[in-house]
mmJSON file of the N, C-alpha and C atoms, coordinates in Angstrom:
{"data_MODEL":{"atom_site":{
"group_PDB":["ATOM","ATOM","ATOM","ATOM","ATOM","ATOM","ATOM","ATOM","ATOM","ATOM","ATOM","ATOM","ATOM","ATOM","ATOM","ATOM","ATOM","ATOM","ATOM","ATOM","ATOM","ATOM","ATOM","ATOM","ATOM","ATOM","ATOM","ATOM","ATOM","ATOM","ATOM","ATOM","ATOM","ATOM","ATOM","ATOM","ATOM","ATOM","ATOM","ATOM","ATOM","ATOM","ATOM","ATOM","ATOM","ATOM","ATOM","ATOM","ATOM","ATOM","ATOM","ATOM","ATOM","ATOM","ATOM","ATOM","ATOM","ATOM","ATOM","ATOM","ATOM","ATOM","ATOM","ATOM","ATOM","ATOM","ATOM","ATOM","ATOM","ATOM","ATOM","ATOM","ATOM","ATOM","ATOM","ATOM","ATOM","ATOM","ATOM","ATOM","ATOM","ATOM","ATOM","ATOM","ATOM","ATOM","ATOM","ATOM","ATOM","ATOM","ATOM","ATOM","ATOM","ATOM","ATOM","ATOM","ATOM","ATOM","ATOM","ATOM","ATOM","ATOM","ATOM","ATOM","ATOM","ATOM","ATOM","ATOM","ATOM","ATOM","ATOM","ATOM","ATOM","ATOM","ATOM","ATOM","ATOM","ATOM","ATOM","ATOM","ATOM","ATOM","ATOM","ATOM","ATOM","ATOM","ATOM","ATOM","ATOM","ATOM","ATOM","ATOM","ATOM","ATOM","ATOM","ATOM","ATOM","ATOM","ATOM","ATOM","ATOM","ATOM","ATOM","ATOM","ATOM","ATOM","ATOM","ATOM","ATOM","ATOM","ATOM","ATOM","ATOM","ATOM","ATOM","ATOM","ATOM","ATOM","ATOM","ATOM","ATOM","ATOM","ATOM","ATOM","ATOM","ATOM","ATOM","ATOM","ATOM","ATOM","ATOM","ATOM","ATOM","ATOM","ATOM","ATOM","ATOM","ATOM","ATOM","ATOM","ATOM","ATOM","ATOM","ATOM","ATOM","ATOM","ATOM","ATOM","ATOM","ATOM","ATOM","ATOM","ATOM","ATOM","ATOM","ATOM","ATOM","ATOM","ATOM","ATOM","ATOM","ATOM","ATOM","ATOM","ATOM","ATOM","ATOM","ATOM","ATOM","ATOM","ATOM","ATOM","ATOM","ATOM","ATOM","ATOM","ATOM","ATOM","ATOM","ATOM","ATOM","ATOM"],
"id":[1,2,3,4,5,6,7,8,9,10,11,12,13,14,15,16,17,18,19,20,21,22,23,24,25,26,27,28,29,30,31,32,33,34,35,36,37,38,39,40,41,42,43,44,45,46,47,48,49,50,51,52,53,54,55,56,57,58,59,60,61,62,63,64,65,66,67,68,69,70,71,72,73,74,75,76,77,78,79,80,81,82,83,84,85,86,87,88,89,90,91,92,93,94,95,96,97,98,99,100,101,102,103,104,105,106,107,108,109,110,111,112,113,114,115,116,117,118,119,120,121,122,123,124,125,126,127,128,129,130,131,132,133,134,135,136,137,138,139,140,141,142,143,144,145,146,147,148,149,150,151,152,153,154,155,156,157,158,159,160,161,162,163,164,165,166,167,168,169,170,171,172,173,174,175,176,177,178,179,180,181,182,183,184,185,186,187,188,189,190,191,192,193,194,195,196,197,198,199,200,201,202,203,204,205,206,207,208,209,210,211,212,213,214,215,216,217,218,219,220,221,222],
"type_symbol":["N","C","C","N","C","C","N","C","C","N","C","C","N","C","C","N","C","C","N","C","C","N","C","C","N","C","C","N","C","C","N","C","C","N","C","C","N","C","C","N","C","C","N","C","C","N","C","C","N","C","C","N","C","C","N","C","C","N","C","C","N","C","C","N","C","C","N","C","C","N","C","C","N","C","C","N","C","C","N","C","C","N","C","C","N","C","C","N","C","C","N","C","C","N","C","C","N","C","C","N","C","C","N","C","C","N","C","C","N","C","C","N","C","C","N","C","C","N","C","C","N","C","C","N","C","C","N","C","C","N","C","C","N","C","C","N","C","C","N","C","C","N","C","C","N","C","C","N","C","C","N","C","C","N","C","C","N","C","C","N","C","C","N","C","C","N","C","C","N","C","C","N","C","C","N","C","C","N","C","C","N","C","C","N","C","C","N","C","C","N","C","C","N","C","C","N","C","C","N","C","C","N","C","C","N","C","C","N","C","C","N","C","C","N","C","C","N","C","C","N","C","C"],
"label_atom_id":["N","CA","C","N","CA","C","N","CA","C","N","CA","C","N","CA","C","N","CA","C","N","CA","C","N","CA","C","N","CA","C","N","CA","C","N","CA","C","N","CA","C","N","CA","C","N","CA","C","N","CA","C","N","CA","C","N","CA","C","N","CA","C","N","CA","C","N","CA","C","N","CA","C","N","CA","C","N","CA","C","N","CA","C","N","CA","C","N","CA","C","N","CA","C","N","CA","C","N","CA","C","N","CA","C","N","CA","C","N","CA","C","N","CA","C","N","CA","C","N","CA","C","N","CA","C","N","CA","C","N","CA","C","N","CA","C","N","CA","C","N","CA","C","N","CA","C","N","CA","C","N","CA","C","N","CA","C","N","CA","C","N","CA","C","N","CA","C","N","CA","C","N","CA","C","N","CA","C","N","CA","C","N","CA","C","N","CA","C","N","CA","C","N","CA","C","N","CA","C","N","CA","C","N","CA","C","N","CA","C","N","CA","C","N","CA","C","N","CA","C","N","CA","C","N","CA","C","N","CA","C","N","CA","C","N","CA","C","N","CA","C","N","CA","C","N","CA","C","N","CA","C","N","CA","C","N","CA","C"],
"label_alt_id":[null,null,null,null,null,null,null,null,null,null,null,null,null,null,null,null,null,null,null,null,null,null,null,null,null,null,null,null,null,null,null,null,null,null,null,null,null,null,null,null,null,null,null,null,null,null,null,null,null,null,null,null,null,null,null,null,null,null,null,null,null,null,null,null,null,null,null,null,null,null,null,null,null,null,null,null,null,null,null,null,null,null,null,null,null,null,null,null,null,null,null,null,null,null,null,null,null,null,null,null,null,null,null,null,null,null,null,null,null,null,null,null,null,null,null,null,null,null,null,null,null,null,null,null,null,null,null,null,null,null,null,null,null,null,null,null,null,null,null,null,null,null,null,null,null,null,null,null,null,null,null,null,null,null,null,null,null,null,null,null,null,null,null,null,null,null,null,null,null,null,null,null,null,null,null,null,null,null,null,null,null,null,null,null,null,null,null,null,null,null,null,null,null,null,null,null,null,null,null,null,null,null,null,null,null,null,null,null,null,null,null,null,null,null,null,null,null,null,null,null,null,null],
"label_comp_id":["UNK","UNK","UNK","UNK","UNK","UNK","UNK","UNK","UNK","UNK","UNK","UNK","UNK","UNK","UNK","UNK","UNK","UNK","UNK","UNK","UNK","UNK","UNK","UNK","UNK","UNK","UNK","UNK","UNK","UNK","UNK","UNK","UNK","UNK","UNK","UNK","UNK","UNK","UNK","UNK","UNK","UNK","UNK","UNK","UNK","UNK","UNK","UNK","UNK","UNK","UNK","UNK","UNK","UNK","UNK","UNK","UNK","UNK","UNK","UNK","UNK","UNK","UNK","UNK","UNK","UNK","UNK","UNK","UNK","UNK","UNK","UNK","UNK","UNK","UNK","UNK","UNK","UNK","UNK","UNK","UNK","UNK","UNK","UNK","UNK","UNK","UNK","UNK","UNK","UNK","UNK","UNK","UNK","UNK","UNK","UNK","UNK","UNK","UNK","UNK","UNK","UNK","UNK","UNK","UNK","UNK","UNK","UNK","UNK","UNK","UNK","UNK","UNK","UNK","UNK","UNK","UNK","UNK","UNK","UNK","UNK","UNK","UNK","UNK","UNK","UNK","UNK","UNK","UNK","UNK","UNK","UNK","UNK","UNK","UNK","UNK","UNK","UNK","UNK","UNK","UNK","UNK","UNK","UNK","UNK","UNK","UNK","UNK","UNK","UNK","UNK","UNK","UNK","UNK","UNK","UNK","UNK","UNK","UNK","UNK","UNK","UNK","UNK","UNK","UNK","UNK","UNK","UNK","UNK","UNK","UNK","UNK","UNK","UNK","UNK","UNK","UNK","UNK","UNK","UNK","UNK","UNK","UNK","UNK","UNK","UNK","UNK","UNK","UNK","UNK","UNK","UNK","UNK","UNK","UNK","UNK","UNK","UNK","UNK","UNK","UNK","UNK","UNK","UNK","UNK","UNK","UNK","UNK","UNK","UNK","UNK","UNK","UNK","UNK","UNK","UNK","UNK","UNK","UNK","UNK","UNK","UNK"],
"label_asym_id":["A","A","A","A","A","A","A","A","A","A","A","A","A","A","A","A","A","A","A","A","A","A","A","A","A","A","A","A","A","A","A","A","A","A","A","A","A","A","A","A","A","A","A","A","A","A","A","A","A","A","A","A","A","A","A","A","A","A","A","A","A","A","A","A","A","A","A","A","A","A","A","A","A","A","A","A","A","A","A","A","A","A","A","A","A","A","A","A","A","A","A","A","A","A","A","A","A","A","A","A","A","A","A","A","A","A","A","A","A","A","A","A","A","A","A","A","A","A","A","A","A","A","A","A","A","A","A","A","A","A","A","A","A","A","A","A","A","A","A","A","A","A","A","A","A","A","A","A","A","A","A","A","A","A","A","A","A","A","A","A","A","A","A","A","A","A","A","A","A","A","A","A","A","A","A","A","A","A","A","A","A","A","A","A","A","A","A","A","A","A","A","A","A","A","A","A","A","A","A","A","A","A","A","A","A","A","A","A","A","A","A","A","A","A","A","A","A","A","A","A","A","A"],
"label_entity_id":["1","1","1","1","1","1","1","1","1","1","1","1","1","1","1","1","1","1","1","1","1","1","1","1","1","1","1","1","1","1","1","1","1","1","1","1","1","1","1","1","1","1","1","1","1","1","1","1","1","1","1","1","1","1","1","1","1","1","1","1","1","1","1","1","1","1","1","1","1","1","1","1","1","1","1","1","1","1","1","1","1","1","1","1","1","1","1","1","1","1","1","1","1","1","1","1","1","1","1","1","1","1","1","1","1","1","1","1","1","1","1","1","1","1","1","1","1","1","1","1","1","1","1","1","1","1","1","1","1","1","1","1","1","1","1","1","1","1","1","1","1","1","1","1","1","1","1","1","1","1","1","1","1","1","1","1","1","1","1","1","1","1","1","1","1","1","1","1","1","1","1","1","1","1","1","1","1","1","1","1","1","1","1","1","1","1","1","1","1","1","1","1","1","1","1","1","1","1","1","1","1","1","1","1","1","1","1","1","1","1","1","1","1","1","1","1","1","1","1","1","1","1"],
"label_seq_id":[1,1,1,2,2,2,3,3,3,4,4,4,5,5,5,6,6,6,7,7,7,8,8,8,9,9,9,10,10,10,11,11,11,12,12,12,13,13,13,14,14,14,15,15,15,16,16,16,17,17,17,18,18,18,19,19,19,20,20,20,21,21,21,22,22,22,23,23,23,24,24,24,25,25,25,26,26,26,27,27,27,28,28,28,29,29,29,30,30,30,31,31,31,32,32,32,33,33,33,34,34,34,35,35,35,36,36,36,37,37,37,38,38,38,39,39,39,40,40,40,41,41,41,42,42,42,43,43,43,44,44,44,45,45,45,46,46,46,47,47,47,48,48,48,49,49,49,50,50,50,51,51,51,52,52,52,53,53,53,54,54,54,55,55,55,56,56,56,57,57,57,58,58,58,59,59,59,60,60,60,61,61,61,62,62,62,63,63,63,64,64,64,65,65,65,66,66,66,67,67,67,68,68,68,69,69,69,70,70,70,71,71,71,72,72,72,73,73,73,74,74,74],
"pdbx_PDB_ins_code":[null,null,null,null,null,null,null,null,null,null,null,null,null,null,null,null,null,null,null,null,null,null,null,null,null,null,null,null,null,null,null,null,null,null,null,null,null,null,null,null,null,null,null,null,null,null,null,null,null,null,null,null,null,null,null,null,null,null,null,null,null,null,null,null,null,null,null,null,null,null,null,null,null,null,null,null,null,null,null,null,null,null,null,null,null,null,null,null,null,null,null,null,null,null,null,null,null,null,null,null,null,null,null,null,null,null,null,null,null,null,null,null,null,null,null,null,null,null,null,null,null,null,null,null,null,null,null,null,null,null,null,null,null,null,null,null,null,null,null,null,null,null,null,null,null,null,null,null,null,null,null,null,null,null,null,null,null,null,null,null,null,null,null,null,null,null,null,null,null,null,null,null,null,null,null,null,null,null,null,null,null,null,null,null,null,null,null,null,null,null,null,null,null,null,null,null,null,null,null,null,null,null,null,null,null,null,null,null,null,null,null,null,null,null,null,null,null,null,null,null,null,null],
"Cartn_x":[-36.345,-37.518,-37.502,-37.692,-37.952,-38.672,-39.68,-40.877,-41.948,-41.395,-41.371,-41.686,-40.86,-40.105,-41.037,-41.565,-41.986,-43.208,-43.61,-44.43,-45.906,-45.08,-46.542,-46.977,-46.701,-47.437,-48.053,-48.481,-49.056,-50.69,-51.168,-52.175,-52.772,-53.902,-53.991,-53.631,-54.651,-54.414,-53.067,-52.158,-51.248,-50.011,-50.064,-49.368,-49.797,-51.321,-51.809,-51.021,-51.006,-50.39,-48.884,-48.257,-46.463,-46.115,-47.273,-47.094,-47.354,-48.635,-48.185,-47.025,-46.617,-45.365,-44.527,-44.455,-43.082,-43.072,-43.938,-44.415,-43.519,-44.044,-44.047,-42.185,-42.059,-40.353,-39.712,-40.063,-39.496,-39.774,-41.095,-41.151,-40.241,-39.884,-39.253,-37.924,-36.972,-36.72,-35.935,-36.446,-36.761,-36.46,-37.26,-37.847,-35.605,-35.701,-34.459,-32.91,-33.156,-31.635,-31.765,-33.371,-33.218,-32.647,-33.18,-32.297,-30.904,-30.638,-29.278,-27.972,-29.484,-27.841,-28.448,-29.233,-30.206,-28.949,-28.649,-27.661,-26.583,-26.332,-24.478,-23.796,-24.554,-23.75,-23.602,-24.111,-23.804,-22.546,-21.679,-21.161,-21.647,-20.765,-21.272,-21.478,-20.942,-21.036,-22.894,-23.021,-24.571,-25.402,-24.848,-26.559,-26.218,-25.154,-25.21,-26.098,-25.442,-26.178,-27.867,-28.772,-29.915,-30.557,-29.891,-30.371,-30.685,-29.246,-29.622,-30.605,-31.21,-31.987,-33.676,-33.192,-34.509,-34.818,-33.399,-33.96,-34.281,-33.923,-34.442,-35.785,-36.536,-37.493,-38.728,-38.429,-39.089,-38.708,-37.665,-38.226,-39.075,-39.693,-40.527,-41.889,-41.915,-43.074,-43.494,-41.848,-43.13,-43.022,-42.466,-42.604,-44.372,-44.396,-45.822,-47.552,-47.076,-48.129,-48.594,-47.304,-47.708,-48.237,-48.503,-49.019,-49.876,-50.404,-51.689,-52.562,-51.884,-52.586,-52.875,-54.013,-54.217,-53.976,-53.596,-53.771,-54.771,-54.443,-55.697,-55.094,-56.145,-55.414,-56.429,-55.205,-56.507,-56.912],
"Cartn_y":[33.505,32.702,32.235,31.036,30.719,29.67,31.073,31.002,29.507,29.005,28.148,26.454,26.504,25.684,25.34,26.953,26.822,26.552,25.134,24.048,24.87,26.1,27.526,27.98,28.006,29.443,28.213,27.063,26.175,25.776,26.045,25.258,23.817,23.669,21.674,20.683,22.2,20.675,20.915,21.987,22.012,20.706,21.151,20.242,18.614,18.661,16.822,16.528,17.652,17.551,17.449,17.933,18.0,16.859,16.196,14.38,13.032,13.753,12.461,13.067,13.771,14.082,12.75,13.862,13.143,12.141,11.178,9.466,9.148,9.345,8.931,9.01,10.621,10.148,9.518,9.062,8.043,6.976,6.708,5.321,4.272,6.014,5.432,5.525,6.28,5.567,5.244,4.174,2.6,1.62,2.395,1.476,1.161,2.416,2.67,2.091,1.898,1.378,0.368,-0.585,-1.682,-2.495,-1.479,-1.738,-2.051,-1.032,-0.802,-1.719,-1.754,-3.48,-4.895,-4.793,-6.13,-6.091,-4.936,-5.485,-5.26,-4.357,-4.209,-2.814,-2.862,-2.018,-0.363,0.125,1.061,1.424,2.667,2.453,3.275,2.892,2.872,5.185,5.533,6.839,7.508,6.928,7.047,5.978,5.398,4.538,5.722,6.351,7.017,7.719,8.57,9.661,9.528,8.286,7.771,7.601,6.972,6.441,7.851,9.136,9.909,10.854,11.273,11.715,11.275,9.47,8.873,9.523,9.092,10.009,11.595,12.075,13.787,13.812,12.566,12.579,12.301,11.075,10.934,10.922,12.412,13.203,14.297,14.759,15.865,15.292,14.121,13.051,13.332,12.722,12.514,13.763,14.992,16.058,16.847,16.375,16.997,16.266,14.862,14.229,14.135,14.571,15.061,16.611,17.013,18.796,18.23,17.53,16.576,16.683,15.791,14.983,15.77,15.366,16.237,15.423,16.767,16.07,14.999,14.458,13.977,13.544,14.766,14.612,13.099,12.306,11.545,11.902],
"Cartn_z":[135.302,135.176,134.475,133.482,131.922,132.188,131.229,131.609,130.444,129.445,128.682,129.65,130.682,130.838,132.715,132.709,134.607,134.359,135.783,135.119,136.012,136.948,137.536,136.736,135.674,134.607,132.833,133.314,132.501,133.268,132.009,132.078,132.66,132.785,133.623,131.792,130.82,129.403,129.313,129.036,128.52,128.88,130.237,130.907,130.555,130.211,130.222,128.614,127.326,126.546,126.386,126.748,127.427,128.351,128.806,129.571,128.184,128.019,126.71,125.85,125.174,124.434,124.585,126.742,126.328,127.613,127.534,127.51,126.097,125.419,123.736,123.85,124.063,123.593,124.318,125.724,126.597,126.064,126.241,125.209,123.63,123.207,121.612,122.568,123.589,123.933,124.067,125.008,125.644,123.914,123.49,122.05,121.348,120.952,120.004,121.046,122.41,123.663,123.348,123.301,123.058,122.149,121.077,119.85,119.358,119.418,119.463,120.755,122.013,122.256,121.718,121.393,121.073,119.295,118.216,116.858,117.776,119.169,119.576,118.663,117.751,117.591,117.652,118.969,119.288,120.449,120.577,121.624,123.139,123.857,125.07,125.158,124.879,125.026,123.792,123.343,122.741,123.959,123.995,125.222,126.28,126.8,127.858,127.343,126.679,125.814,125.616,125.311,126.015,126.866,127.637,129.261,130.184,130.075,130.372,129.891,128.505,128.421,128.303,128.79,129.151,130.755,131.127,133.066,132.862,132.207,131.818,132.05,131.165,130.44,131.36,132.762,133.504,134.518,135.428,136.28,135.615,134.398,133.329,133.697,133.62,134.062,135.213,136.17,137.156,137.641,137.762,138.229,137.549,136.426,135.318,136.196,136.714,136.825,139.211,139.188,140.86,140.625,139.909,139.58,139.3,138.518,138.269,138.713,139.864,140.6,141.907,142.363,143.84,144.752,145.488,146.461,147.48,148.092,149.304,150.728,151.58,152.942,153.267,153.98,154.605,156.21],
"occupancy":[1.0,1.0,1.0,1.0,1.0,1.0,1.0,1.0,1.0,1.0,1.0,1.0,1.0,1.0,1.0,1.0,1.0,1.0,1.0,1.0,1.0,1.0,1.0,1.0,1.0,1.0,1.0,1.0,1.0,1.0,1.0,1.0,1.0,1.0,1.0,1.0,1.0,1.0,1.0,1.0,1.0,1.0,1.0,1.0,1.0,1.0,1.0,1.0,1.0,1.0,1.0,1.0,1.0,1.0,1.0,1.0,1.0,1.0,1.0,1.0,1.0,1.0,1.0,1.0,1.0,1.0,1.0,1.0,1.0,1.0,1.0,1.0,1.0,1.0,1.0,1.0,1.0,1.0,1.0,1.0,1.0,1.0,1.0,1.0,1.0,1.0,1.0,1.0,1.0,1.0,1.0,1.0,1.0,1.0,1.0,1.0,1.0,1.0,1.0,1.0,1.0,1.0,1.0,1.0,1.0,1.0,1.0,1.0,1.0,1.0,1.0,1.0,1.0,1.0,1.0,1.0,1.0,1.0,1.0,1.0,1.0,1.0,1.0,1.0,1.0,1.0,1.0,1.0,1.0,1.0,1.0,1.0,1.0,1.0,1.0,1.0,1.0,1.0,1.0,1.0,1.0,1.0,1.0,1.0,1.0,1.0,1.0,1.0,1.0,1.0,1.0,1.0,1.0,1.0,1.0,1.0,1.0,1.0,1.0,1.0,1.0,1.0,1.0,1.0,1.0,1.0,1.0,1.0,1.0,1.0,1.0,1.0,1.0,1.0,1.0,1.0,1.0,1.0,1.0,1.0,1.0,1.0,1.0,1.0,1.0,1.0,1.0,1.0,1.0,1.0,1.0,1.0,1.0,1.0,1.0,1.0,1.0,1.0,1.0,1.0,1.0,1.0,1.0,1.0,1.0,1.0,1.0,1.0,1.0,1.0,1.0,1.0,1.0,1.0,1.0,1.0,1.0,1.0,1.0,1.0,1.0,1.0],
"B_iso_or_equiv":[0.0,0.0,0.0,0.0,0.0,0.0,0.0,0.0,0.0,0.0,0.0,0.0,0.0,0.0,0.0,0.0,0.0,0.0,0.0,0.0,0.0,0.0,0.0,0.0,0.0,0.0,0.0,0.0,0.0,0.0,0.0,0.0,0.0,0.0,0.0,0.0,0.0,0.0,0.0,0.0,0.0,0.0,0.0,0.0,0.0,0.0,0.0,0.0,0.0,0.0,0.0,0.0,0.0,0.0,0.0,0.0,0.0,0.0,0.0,0.0,0.0,0.0,0.0,0.0,0.0,0.0,0.0,0.0,0.0,0.0,0.0,0.0,0.0,0.0,0.0,0.0,0.0,0.0,0.0,0.0,0.0,0.0,0.0,0.0,0.0,0.0,0.0,0.0,0.0,0.0,0.0,0.0,0.0,0.0,0.0,0.0,0.0,0.0,0.0,0.0,0.0,0.0,0.0,0.0,0.0,0.0,0.0,0.0,0.0,0.0,0.0,0.0,0.0,0.0,0.0,0.0,0.0,0.0,0.0,0.0,0.0,0.0,0.0,0.0,0.0,0.0,0.0,0.0,0.0,0.0,0.0,0.0,0.0,0.0,0.0,0.0,0.0,0.0,0.0,0.0,0.0,0.0,0.0,0.0,0.0,0.0,0.0,0.0,0.0,0.0,0.0,0.0,0.0,0.0,0.0,0.0,0.0,0.0,0.0,0.0,0.0,0.0,0.0,0.0,0.0,0.0,0.0,0.0,0.0,0.0,0.0,0.0,0.0,0.0,0.0,0.0,0.0,0.0,0.0,0.0,0.0,0.0,0.0,0.0,0.0,0.0,0.0,0.0,0.0,0.0,0.0,0.0,0.0,0.0,0.0,0.0,0.0,0.0,0.0,0.0,0.0,0.0,0.0,0.0,0.0,0.0,0.0,0.0,0.0,0.0,0.0,0.0,0.0,0.0,0.0,0.0,0.0,0.0,0.0,0.0,0.0,0.0],
"pdbx_formal_charge":[null,null,null,null,null,null,null,null,null,null,null,null,null,null,null,null,null,null,null,null,null,null,null,null,null,null,null,null,null,null,null,null,null,null,null,null,null,null,null,null,null,null,null,null,null,null,null,null,null,null,null,null,null,null,null,null,null,null,null,null,null,null,null,null,null,null,null,null,null,null,null,null,null,null,null,null,null,null,null,null,null,null,null,null,null,null,null,null,null,null,null,null,null,null,null,null,null,null,null,null,null,null,null,null,null,null,null,null,null,null,null,null,null,null,null,null,null,null,null,null,null,null,null,null,null,null,null,null,null,null,null,null,null,null,null,null,null,null,null,null,null,null,null,null,null,null,null,null,null,null,null,null,null,null,null,null,null,null,null,null,null,null,null,null,null,null,null,null,null,null,null,null,null,null,null,null,null,null,null,null,null,null,null,null,null,null,null,null,null,null,null,null,null,null,null,null,null,null,null,null,null,null,null,null,null,null,null,null,null,null,null,null,null,null,null,null,null,null,null,null,null,null],
"auth_seq_id":[1,1,1,2,2,2,3,3,3,4,4,4,5,5,5,6,6,6,7,7,7,8,8,8,9,9,9,10,10,10,11,11,11,12,12,12,13,13,13,14,14,14,15,15,15,16,16,16,17,17,17,18,18,18,19,19,19,20,20,20,21,21,21,22,22,22,23,23,23,24,24,24,25,25,25,26,26,26,27,27,27,28,28,28,29,29,29,30,30,30,31,31,31,32,32,32,33,33,33,34,34,34,35,35,35,36,36,36,37,37,37,38,38,38,39,39,39,40,40,40,41,41,41,42,42,42,43,43,43,44,44,44,45,45,45,46,46,46,47,47,47,48,48,48,49,49,49,50,50,50,51,51,51,52,52,52,53,53,53,54,54,54,55,55,55,56,56,56,57,57,57,58,58,58,59,59,59,60,60,60,61,61,61,62,62,62,63,63,63,64,64,64,65,65,65,66,66,66,67,67,67,68,68,68,69,69,69,70,70,70,71,71,71,72,72,72,73,73,73,74,74,74],
"auth_comp_id":["UNK","UNK","UNK","UNK","UNK","UNK","UNK","UNK","UNK","UNK","UNK","UNK","UNK","UNK","UNK","UNK","UNK","UNK","UNK","UNK","UNK","UNK","UNK","UNK","UNK","UNK","UNK","UNK","UNK","UNK","UNK","UNK","UNK","UNK","UNK","UNK","UNK","UNK","UNK","UNK","UNK","UNK","UNK","UNK","UNK","UNK","UNK","UNK","UNK","UNK","UNK","UNK","UNK","UNK","UNK","UNK","UNK","UNK","UNK","UNK","UNK","UNK","UNK","UNK","UNK","UNK","UNK","UNK","UNK","UNK","UNK","UNK","UNK","UNK","UNK","UNK","UNK","UNK","UNK","UNK","UNK","UNK","UNK","UNK","UNK","UNK","UNK","UNK","UNK","UNK","UNK","UNK","UNK","UNK","UNK","UNK","UNK","UNK","UNK","UNK","UNK","UNK","UNK","UNK","UNK","UNK","UNK","UNK","UNK","UNK","UNK","UNK","UNK","UNK","UNK","UNK","UNK","UNK","UNK","UNK","UNK","UNK","UNK","UNK","UNK","UNK","UNK","UNK","UNK","UNK","UNK","UNK","UNK","UNK","UNK","UNK","UNK","UNK","UNK","UNK","UNK","UNK","UNK","UNK","UNK","UNK","UNK","UNK","UNK","UNK","UNK","UNK","UNK","UNK","UNK","UNK","UNK","UNK","UNK","UNK","UNK","UNK","UNK","UNK","UNK","UNK","UNK","UNK","UNK","UNK","UNK","UNK","UNK","UNK","UNK","UNK","UNK","UNK","UNK","UNK","UNK","UNK","UNK","UNK","UNK","UNK","UNK","UNK","UNK","UNK","UNK","UNK","UNK","UNK","UNK","UNK","UNK","UNK","UNK","UNK","UNK","UNK","UNK","UNK","UNK","UNK","UNK","UNK","UNK","UNK","UNK","UNK","UNK","UNK","UNK","UNK","UNK","UNK","UNK","UNK","UNK","UNK"],
"auth_asym_id":["A","A","A","A","A","A","A","A","A","A","A","A","A","A","A","A","A","A","A","A","A","A","A","A","A","A","A","A","A","A","A","A","A","A","A","A","A","A","A","A","A","A","A","A","A","A","A","A","A","A","A","A","A","A","A","A","A","A","A","A","A","A","A","A","A","A","A","A","A","A","A","A","A","A","A","A","A","A","A","A","A","A","A","A","A","A","A","A","A","A","A","A","A","A","A","A","A","A","A","A","A","A","A","A","A","A","A","A","A","A","A","A","A","A","A","A","A","A","A","A","A","A","A","A","A","A","A","A","A","A","A","A","A","A","A","A","A","A","A","A","A","A","A","A","A","A","A","A","A","A","A","A","A","A","A","A","A","A","A","A","A","A","A","A","A","A","A","A","A","A","A","A","A","A","A","A","A","A","A","A","A","A","A","A","A","A","A","A","A","A","A","A","A","A","A","A","A","A","A","A","A","A","A","A","A","A","A","A","A","A","A","A","A","A","A","A","A","A","A","A","A","A"],
"auth_atom_id":["N","CA","C","N","CA","C","N","CA","C","N","CA","C","N","CA","C","N","CA","C","N","CA","C","N","CA","C","N","CA","C","N","CA","C","N","CA","C","N","CA","C","N","CA","C","N","CA","C","N","CA","C","N","CA","C","N","CA","C","N","CA","C","N","CA","C","N","CA","C","N","CA","C","N","CA","C","N","CA","C","N","CA","C","N","CA","C","N","CA","C","N","CA","C","N","CA","C","N","CA","C","N","CA","C","N","CA","C","N","CA","C","N","CA","C","N","CA","C","N","CA","C","N","CA","C","N","CA","C","N","CA","C","N","CA","C","N","CA","C","N","CA","C","N","CA","C","N","CA","C","N","CA","C","N","CA","C","N","CA","C","N","CA","C","N","CA","C","N","CA","C","N","CA","C","N","CA","C","N","CA","C","N","CA","C","N","CA","C","N","CA","C","N","CA","C","N","CA","C","N","CA","C","N","CA","C","N","CA","C","N","CA","C","N","CA","C","N","CA","C","N","CA","C","N","CA","C","N","CA","C","N","CA","C","N","CA","C","N","CA","C","N","CA","C","N","CA","C","N","CA","C","N","CA","C","N","CA","C"],
"pdbx_PDB_model_num":[1,1,1,1,1,1,1,1,1,1,1,1,1,1,1,1,1,1,1,1,1,1,1,1,1,1,1,1,1,1,1,1,1,1,1,1,1,1,1,1,1,1,1,1,1,1,1,1,1,1,1,1,1,1,1,1,1,1,1,1,1,1,1,1,1,1,1,1,1,1,1,1,1,1,1,1,1,1,1,1,1,1,1,1,1,1,1,1,1,1,1,1,1,1,1,1,1,1,1,1,1,1,1,1,1,1,1,1,1,1,1,1,1,1,1,1,1,1,1,1,1,1,1,1,1,1,1,1,1,1,1,1,1,1,1,1,1,1,1,1,1,1,1,1,1,1,1,1,1,1,1,1,1,1,1,1,1,1,1,1,1,1,1,1,1,1,1,1,1,1,1,1,1,1,1,1,1,1,1,1,1,1,1,1,1,1,1,1,1,1,1,1,1,1,1,1,1,1,1,1,1,1,1,1,1,1,1,1,1,1,1,1,1,1,1,1,1,1,1,1,1,1]
}}}
């Protein structure tokens, strides 16, 4: 078990802080990708690497949001 990345071992406050950090990183990557595409100076490998990192952050964000959002039984 990898304790630092194990979501079940973290408090909600820690998860909220991580969520904000991940969202900021996601926005920054989005801005960087758009800027590189606009200038046409980026190679495809760099863009693919940034997009993959952005997708990984999106997955982390979704996992944390699921953990922080209470289940509502209808």
